[in-house]
C-alpha positions as CSV (number, residue, x, y, z in Angstrom):
1,M,108.5,153.5,89.5
2,A,105.2,153.8,87.8
3,P,104.9,156.9,85.3
4,Q,101.5,158.1,84.8
5,R,99.9,155.3,86.9
6,H,100.2,157.1,90.3
7,G,96.3,157.4,90.4
8,E,95.6,154.0,90.0
9,R,97.8,152.6,92.4
10,L,97.8,155.2,95.1
11,L,94.5,153.7,96.8
12,P,95.6,150.1,96.7
13,M,99.1,151.1,98.4
14,M,97.5,152.9,101.2
15,D,95.1,150.0,101.7
16,Q,98.5,147.8,101.9
17,L,99.9,150.2,104.2
18,L,97.3,150.1,106.7
19,A,96.7,146.5,106.6
20,G,100.2,146.1,107.3
21,A,100.1,148.1,110.4
22,G,96.7,146.4,111.5
23,L,94.7,149.4,110.9
24,S,91.7,150.8,109.0
25,V,91.1,154.2,107.6
26,G,88.5,155.0,110.4
27,Q,91.0,154.2,113.1
28,L,93.2,157.1,112.1
29,D,93.2,160.6,113.9
30,A,94.0,162.6,110.5
31,L,95.4,162.6,107.2
32,A,98.6,164.2,105.8
33,F,99.3,165.2,102.2
34,G,101.9,167.0,100.4
35,R,100.1,170.2,99.2
36,G,102.7,171.5,96.8
37,P,104.4,173.2,95.4
38,G,105.4,170.7,92.6
39,S,104.3,168.7,89.7
40,F,100.4,169.9,89.2
41,T,99.4,166.5,88.4
42,G,101.2,164.9,91.3
43,V,99.9,167.5,93.6
44,R,96.0,167.0,92.3
45,I,96.2,163.4,92.6
46,A,97.5,163.9,96.2
47,A,94.8,166.6,97.0
48,G,92.0,164.7,95.4
49,A,92.7,161.3,96.7
50,V,93.1,162.7,100.5
51,Q,90.0,164.9,99.8
52,G,88.1,161.9,98.9
53,I,89.1,159.6,101.8
54,A,88.8,162.6,104.4
55,F,85.2,163.1,103.4
56,A,84.2,159.4,103.4
57,A,86.0,158.7,106.8
58,D,85.5,162.1,108.1
59,L,88.8,162.8,109.0
60,P,90.5,166.2,109.3
61,V,93.7,167.0,107.0
62,A,97.1,168.4,107.5
63,P,98.4,169.8,104.1
64,V,102.2,169.8,104.4
65,S,104.5,171.7,102.2
66,S,106.5,169.7,99.8
67,L,109.5,171.9,100.3
68,G,109.0,171.6,103.9
69,A,108.8,167.7,103.8
70,L,112.0,167.8,101.4
71,A,113.8,169.9,104.0
72,Q,112.5,167.8,107.0
73,G,114.0,164.8,105.2
74,V,117.3,166.5,104.8
75,Y,117.6,167.4,108.5
76,R,116.4,163.9,109.3
77,V,118.9,162.2,107.0
78,L,121.7,164.0,106.9
79,G,121.4,166.2,109.8
80,R,121.5,169.3,108.0
81,E,120.0,172.1,110.0
82,A,119.7,175.1,107.5
83,V,118.2,173.8,104.2
84,L,117.3,175.8,100.9
85,A,114.8,173.3,99.0
86,A,114.2,173.9,95.2
87,F,112.0,172.0,92.9
88,D,112.5,172.6,89.0
89,A,109.2,174.5,88.3
90,R,110.1,174.2,84.6
91,M,109.6,177.6,82.3
92,G,112.9,179.0,83.6
93,E,111.8,178.9,87.3
94,V,112.2,177.4,90.7
95,Y,109.7,176.6,93.5
96,W,112.1,177.5,96.5
97,G,112.0,177.7,100.3
98,A,114.2,178.1,103.0
99,Y,114.1,176.1,106.3
100,R,115.9,175.9,109.2
101,A,115.9,173.1,112.4
102,E,116.6,175.9,115.2
103,G,117.3,173.2,117.9
104,S,114.1,171.5,117.1
105,P,113.1,168.1,115.7
106,L,111.4,170.3,113.0
107,V,112.2,172.5,110.3
108,V,110.6,175.9,110.2
109,P,110.3,178.0,106.9
110,V,112.5,181.0,106.7
111,G,110.3,183.3,105.0
112,Q,108.2,182.8,101.9
113,E,107.8,179.9,99.7
114,V,108.2,181.3,96.2
115,V,108.3,180.5,92.4
116,C,110.9,182.7,90.6
117,A,113.8,182.6,88.5
118,P,116.7,180.8,89.9
119,G,119.0,184.1,89.9
120,A,115.9,185.9,92.0
121,V,116.2,183.5,95.0
122,T,116.6,184.8,98.3
123,V,119.1,183.2,100.5
124,P,118.9,184.1,104.5
125,P,122.2,185.9,105.4
126,A,123.6,183.9,108.3
127,G,124.6,180.0,108.6
128,D,125.8,177.3,106.4
129,W,122.7,176.4,104.0
130,F,122.6,173.0,102.2
131,G,120.8,172.8,99.1
132,A,118.5,169.8,98.3
133,G,116.2,168.9,95.5
134,R,115.8,168.7,91.5
135,G,116.1,172.4,91.6
136,W,119.5,172.4,92.6
137,G,120.1,170.0,89.4
138,A,118.5,172.0,86.9
139,Y,120.0,175.2,88.1
140,R,122.8,174.4,89.9
141,E,125.2,177.0,88.5
142,R,123.1,179.9,89.0
143,L,121.9,178.7,92.3
144,T,125.1,178.2,94.0
145,E,126.2,181.5,92.5
146,V,123.5,183.3,94.4
147,A,124.4,181.4,97.6
148,G,127.8,181.8,97.3
149,E,130.0,181.3,100.5
150,R,126.8,180.4,102.5
151,L,126.2,177.2,100.5
152,A,127.6,174.3,102.6
153,G,126.8,171.3,100.0
154,V,124.3,170.0,97.7
155,D,122.0,167.0,97.0
156,P,120.2,167.5,94.0
157,D,118.6,163.8,93.8
158,R,117.0,164.2,97.2
159,Y,113.0,164.0,97.2
160,P,110.1,164.4,99.6
161,H,109.7,161.4,101.7
162,A,106.4,160.2,103.2
163,W,107.9,160.0,106.5
164,D,108.6,163.6,106.7
165,V,105.1,164.5,105.4
166,A,103.7,162.5,108.0
167,T,106.0,164.0,110.7
168,L,105.2,167.6,109.5
169,G,101.3,166.4,109.5
170,A,101.2,165.2,113.0
171,A,103.3,168.2,114.3
172,A,100.3,170.2,112.4
173,A,98.0,168.5,114.3
174,A,99.2,168.6,117.5
175,E,99.3,172.6,117.0
176,G,95.6,172.9,115.8
177,G,96.6,173.2,112.2
178,L,94.2,170.4,110.6
179,V,91.5,171.5,108.1
180,G,88.6,170.0,106.9
181,A,88.7,167.8,103.5
182,E,87.0,170.6,101.7
183,Q,90.2,173.0,102.6
184,A,92.7,170.1,101.4
185,L,93.7,172.2,98.5
186,P,96.8,172.1,96.3
187,V,99.4,174.9,96.4
188,Y,100.9,175.9,93.1
189,L,102.8,179.2,93.9
190,R,101.9,180.2,90.2
191,D,99.2,182.0,89.0
192,K,99.4,180.8,85.0
193,V,100.4,177.3,83.8
194,A,100.9,176.8,79.9
């Protein structure tokens, strides 16, 4: 879309979205953002933008897992209730999370999100799991081998969508999961970045 120009385009896009809905920032109840894991730069831009807006408008924030948003989108669009979300974390690793809808309109994590080698991922024992995200494109053979017969399909070209960040953010708000702007921090999962 606009490589390396997200920072300069983000706020005008937000203004356009609000104007189209006939709203101002002051009329919002809260903000939601994809907290990561993911691209270092992308996660920092999202966190920085939401912090600035939240401080200025005195709004609480819902930090939403990017892997969770990816899984929510797979459930919303494809109807897959068990999702193995994976992003390419570079350096031979994936950001990994397993999510299940469990009869709810929202996916919930099954275990912890991790960053690890593709051969070290954990696939929950039961169910027909659907793999999604760029990690499946980069490490499909190894991830497929680990998932084995529990894997029901893969879409390596699926990305998190703002609709799903908003959906999970609204759920977090309803459950009291909002934080102040100073706590709207990115999640990297990796301690060291080269």
